[in-house]
KOLTOR-577070 format. One record per residue (C-alpha): residue in one letter; chain; residue number from 1; x, y, z. Coordinates in nm, 4 decimals, m for minus. Layout:
+------+-------+-----+----------+----------+----------+
: rest : kette :  nr :       c1 :       c2 :       c3 :
+------+-------+-----+----------+----------+----------+
:    a :     A : NUM :        X :        Y :        Z :
...
+------+-------+-----+----------+----------+----------+
! end
This chain:
+------+-------+-----+----------+----------+----------+
: rest : kette :  nr :       c1 :       c2 :       c3 :
+------+-------+-----+----------+----------+----------+
:    m :     A :   1 :  22.5584 :   1.1801 :   2.9586 :
:    k :     A :   2 :  22.2726 :   1.0829 :   3.1928 :
:    l :     A :   3 :  22.0085 :   1.1275 :   2.9212 :
:    l :     A :   4 :  22.1733 :   0.8758 :   2.6863 :
:    d :     A :   5 :  22.2345 :   0.6321 :   2.9724 :
:    n :     A :   6 :  21.8677 :   0.6505 :   3.0778 :
:    v :     A :   7 :  21.7448 :   0.5943 :   2.7217 :
:    t :     A :   8 :  21.9789 :   0.2965 :   2.6797 :
:    q :     A :   9 :  21.8737 :   0.1474 :   3.0142 :
:    f :     A :  10 :  21.5025 :   0.1955 :   2.9361 :
:    f :     A :  11 :  21.5298 :   0.0156 :   2.6012 :
:    n :     A :  12 :  21.7482 :  m0.2628 :   2.7436 :
:    q :     A :  13 :  21.4858 :  m0.3310 :   3.0120 :
:    n :     A :  14 :  21.1663 :  m0.2844 :   2.8100 :
:    i :     A :  15 :  21.2127 :  m0.3221 :   2.4342 :
:    a :     A :  16 :  21.5517 :  m0.4333 :   2.3000 :
:    p :     A :  17 :  21.9094 :  m0.3063 :   2.3178 :
:    p :     A :  18 :  21.9481 :   0.0163 :   2.1183 :
:    h :     A :  19 :  22.1370 :  m0.0107 :   1.7909 :
:    k :     A :  20 :  22.1976 :   0.3672 :   1.7774 :
:    i :     A :  21 :  22.0729 :   0.6785 :   1.9517 :
:    i :     A :  22 :  22.0641 :   0.9076 :   1.6510 :
:    s :     A :  23 :  21.9510 :   1.2336 :   1.8101 :
:    a :     A :  24 :  21.8667 :   1.4031 :   2.1383 :
:    k :     A :  25 :  21.7169 :   1.7523 :   2.1399 :
:    k :     A :  26 :  21.6069 :   1.9811 :   2.4207 :
:    q :     A :  27 :  21.2428 :   2.0898 :   2.4084 :
:    d :     A :  28 :  21.0410 :   2.3300 :   2.6240 :
:    d :     A :  29 :  20.9098 :   2.0533 :   2.8495 :
:    g :     A :  30 :  21.2039 :   1.8102 :   2.8445 :
:    w :     A :  31 :  21.3917 :   1.6162 :   2.5794 :
:    r :     A :  32 :  21.3138 :   1.4215 :   2.2603 :
:    a :     A :  33 :  21.5432 :   1.1444 :   2.1383 :
:    l :     A :  34 :  21.5376 :   0.9190 :   1.8318 :
:    v :     A :  35 :  21.6590 :   0.5623 :   1.8770 :
:    e :     A :  36 :  21.7158 :   0.2813 :   1.6260 :
:    i :     A :  37 :  21.6405 :  m0.0724 :   1.7449 :
:    i :     A :  38 :  21.7075 :  m0.4001 :   1.5628 :
:    e :     A :  39 :  21.3670 :  m0.5713 :   1.5658 :
:    e :     A :  40 :  21.3190 :  m0.9477 :   1.6069 :
:    k :     A :  41 :  21.6840 :  m1.0328 :   1.5386 :
:    d :     A :  42 :  21.6528 :  m1.4089 :   1.6046 :
:    y :     A :  43 :  21.3392 :  m1.4474 :   1.3911 :
:    m :     A :  44 :  21.4985 :  m1.2661 :   1.0977 :
:    k :     A :  45 :  21.8182 :  m1.4757 :   1.1227 :
:    k :     A :  46 :  21.6165 :  m1.7989 :   1.1337 :
:    y :     A :  47 :  21.4540 :  m1.7219 :   0.7999 :
:    a :     A :  48 :  21.7654 :  m1.5606 :   0.6460 :
:    n :     A :  49 :  21.5902 :  m1.2273 :   0.6083 :
:    d :     A :  50 :  21.7442 :  m0.8850 :   0.6340 :
:    q :     A :  51 :  21.7254 :  m0.7280 :   0.9785 :
:    m :     A :  52 :  21.4468 :  m0.4804 :   1.0498 :
:    i :     A :  53 :  21.5347 :  m0.1451 :   1.2057 :
:    g :     A :  54 :  21.2683 :   0.0290 :   1.4121 :
:    l :     A :  55 :  21.2949 :   0.4028 :   1.4689 :
:    y :     A :  56 :  21.1572 :   0.5081 :   1.8067 :
:    e :     A :  57 :  21.0737 :   0.8551 :   1.9307 :
:    v :     A :  58 :  21.1404 :   0.8890 :   2.3043 :
:    f :     A :  59 :  21.0333 :   1.1689 :   2.5374 :
:    l :     A :  60 :  21.2133 :   1.2512 :   2.8607 :
:    d :     A :  61 :  21.1396 :   1.5030 :   3.1335 :
:    n :     A :  62 :  21.3882 :   1.7653 :   3.2530 :
:    n :     A :  63 :  21.5323 :   1.5073 :   3.4970 :
:    h :     A :  64 :  21.6130 :   1.2830 :   3.1968 :
:    e :     A :  65 :  21.3554 :   1.0191 :   3.2936 :
:    v :     A :  66 :  21.1670 :   0.8496 :   3.0076 :
:    t :     A :  67 :  20.8028 :   0.9637 :   3.0039 :
:    g :     A :  68 :  20.6880 :   0.8074 :   2.6760 :
:    f :     A :  69 :  20.7923 :   0.6476 :   2.3488 :
:    s :     A :  70 :  20.6520 :   0.5211 :   2.0202 :
:    r :     A :  71 :  20.7849 :   0.3452 :   1.7127 :
:    i :     A :  72 :  20.7546 :   0.5902 :   1.4259 :
:    s :     A :  73 :  20.8987 :   0.3849 :   1.1398 :
:    l :     A :  74 :  21.0244 :   0.0419 :   1.0402 :
:    r :     A :  75 :  21.2587 :  m0.0537 :   0.7566 :
:    y :     A :  76 :  21.4851 :  m0.3298 :   0.6359 :
:    r :     A :  77 :  21.8446 :  m0.2574 :   0.7276 :
:    s :     A :  78 :  21.9391 :  m0.2563 :   0.3583 :
:    d :     A :  79 :  21.6644 :  m0.0061 :   0.2628 :
:    l :     A :  80 :  21.7785 :   0.3452 :   0.1922 :
:    e :     A :  81 :  21.4390 :   0.5041 :   0.2640 :
:    e :     A :  82 :  21.2338 :   0.4678 :   0.5790 :
:    k :     A :  83 :  20.8693 :   0.3678 :   0.5712 :
:    t :     A :  84 :  20.6294 :   0.5105 :   0.8251 :
:    e :     A :  85 :  20.4109 :   0.2802 :   1.0344 :
:    a :     A :  86 :  20.1123 :   0.3642 :   0.8084 :
:    e :     A :  87 :  20.2948 :   0.2332 :   0.4995 :
:    h :     A :  88 :  20.3407 :  m0.1204 :   0.6404 :
+------+-------+-----+----------+----------+----------+
! end
């Protein structure tokens, strides 16, 4: 699917390789996707800490081109509950 390929390519080039694309939904003006990214993998390994998972909200136009994104939460991989950016 072009949308998933474009999201994956965008994150590979600009942020970090996606861990999972967990949703993609059509909206009136394009698409909204949610993507999990493993944050600072090497740093966390160096200090033997659990990996951090960032949840990103991504917006795409009707041509499946990324038009914007933001990290909406961050959690340790072992956490069951997500924390919003405001809680960190």
